[in-house]
TORZA-977579 format. One line per 5 residues: number of its first residue (from 1); their letters; for each residue x, y, z of C-alpha. Coordinates in steps of 0.25 Angstrom, whole numbers, always signed. Example, Ala and Ser with C-alpha at 12.3 -4.5 7.8 and 13.67 -1.06 7.14 Angstrom:
<atoms>
1) AS) +49,-18,+31  +55,-4,+29
</atoms>
This chain:
<atoms>
1) MTLWY) +128,+51,+57  +115,+45,+51  +111,+38,+64  +113,+51,+72  +105,+59,+61
6) VGSLE) +93,+49,+62  +94,+48,+77  +94,+63,+81  +88,+76,+77  +101,+83,+75
11) TVRSI) +103,+91,+62  +112,+87,+51  +121,+98,+54  +122,+94,+69  +125,+79,+65
16) SDRFD) +135,+84,+54  +142,+92,+65  +142,+80,+75  +148,+70,+65  +157,+81,+59
21) VSEST) +152,+80,+44  +146,+89,+35  +131,+89,+33  +133,+84,+18  +141,+73,+24
26) FYEHN) +130,+70,+34  +119,+70,+23  +127,+60,+14  +131,+51,+26  +116,+51,+30
31) RRMLN) +111,+48,+16  +120,+36,+15  +117,+30,+28  +102,+32,+26  +103,+25,+13
36) VFTDD) +110,+13,+20  +99,+13,+30  +88,+13,+20  +94,+5,+8  +101,-5,+16
41) LLHKF) +96,-7,+31  +82,-3,+29  +79,-14,+19  +87,-24,+27  +79,-22,+40
46) IQWPH) +66,-17,+36  +59,-28,+27  +45,-31,+23  +43,-46,+26  +39,-50,+12
51) TEIAT) +42,-65,+14  +37,-65,+29  +23,-59,+27  +16,-72,+32  +26,-74,+44
56) VSDRF) +25,-59,+48  +10,-60,+47  +9,-72,+56  +18,-66,+66  +10,-54,+67
61) EQKKG) -3,-62,+70  +5,-71,+80  +11,-59,+88  -1,-49,+87  -13,-56,+81
66) FPDVV) -14,-49,+68  -16,-58,+56  -10,-54,+42  -1,-43,+47  +13,-41,+41
71) GAIDG) +17,-28,+48  +13,-17,+58  +14,-3,+52  +15,+10,+59  +21,+24,+58
76) THIRI) +30,+32,+68  +35,+46,+68  +50,+49,+67  +52,+62,+73  +60,+72,+65
81) KSPTS) +65,+87,+66  +55,+97,+61  +57,+98,+46  +60,+113,+42  +53,+112,+29
86) EHAAD) +39,+117,+26  +34,+102,+28  +38,+102,+43  +23,+101,+47  +21,+88,+39
91) YLNRK) +31,+81,+48  +24,+86,+61  +16,+73,+66  +4,+72,+75  +12,+72,+87
96) RYHSV) +18,+85,+83  +33,+82,+80  +39,+81,+66  +41,+67,+61  +42,+57,+49
101) VLQAV) +34,+45,+49  +40,+31,+49  +30,+20,+45  +35,+6,+48  +30,-9,+47
106) CREDM) +35,-20,+56  +32,-35,+57  +28,-42,+69  +42,-43,+75  +44,-28,+74
111) RFTDI) +53,-28,+62  +51,-17,+52  +46,-21,+38  +43,-7,+32  +46,+7,+35
116) YAGWP) +42,+20,+28  +46,+34,+33  +47,+48,+30  +33,+54,+30  +31,+67,+38
121) GRVHH) +25,+65,+52  +12,+71,+49  +8,+61,+38  -2,+50,+43  +3,+36,+44
126) ARIFR) -8,+31,+34  -3,+41,+23  +12,+36,+25  +7,+22,+24  -1,+24,+11
131) NSPLF) +12,+31,+5  +22,+20,+10  +28,+10,+1  +22,-1,+11  +8,+4,+7
136) QKGQT) +11,+3,-8  +16,-11,-7  +6,-15,+4  -1,-27,-1  +11,-32,-8
141) LCGQC) +19,-32,+5  +8,-36,+14  +0,-46,+6  -12,-51,+14  -6,-46,+27
146) HLLGT) -7,-32,+33  +0,-22,+41  -4,-18,+55  -6,-3,+56  -15,+8,+61
151) TGRND) -28,+10,+53  -24,+23,+47  -15,+15,+37  -25,+5,+32  -24,+3,+17
156) GCLLN) -28,-12,+17  -14,-17,+20  -17,-14,+35  -26,-23,+44  -41,-21,+42
161) NKAYW) -53,-22,+52  -49,-11,+61  -57,-14,+73  -51,-28,+75  -37,-24,+71
166) TSLYS) -37,-12,+80  -41,-20,+92  -31,-31,+89  -20,-20,+86  -23,-13,+99
171) SQYVY) -22,-25,+107  -7,-28,+102  +5,-23,+109  +16,-17,+100  +30,-22,+103
</atoms>
């Protein structure tokens, strides 16, 4: 039921009917499954490379030409149904659909090392980054390395010397 819920835009009532359970049973099942995902699976598959910072940094430089980079950060909008609350406008993003923002960091081999989600779609990515646990722990996690991201996020943990890095970044292919 949880996968159906996450993968569709169906209402809880419709999904409950589809699986022949009450809405309260659906909510309880969904809560348990999401706890399994966040408590067990998330930490198993999405891990910061604490002991591999130097290796990841070296690989970023070898593959893409960026020295001292430990991850690439960006955000994406996850489409949602229009909220019925008075805050629905907060979820309307610049592309004019309702969403929540997912911020993610990945290493040079495209494995995720950090995710942070849930902010309304209207909120700028820089604000989300400044309020993320990653930002709070930035220097501790990155050490002397940096994250590769857009200039709208720069807090000192991201690469400096905009002109050079923008030129270098623009010349790279994203796979």
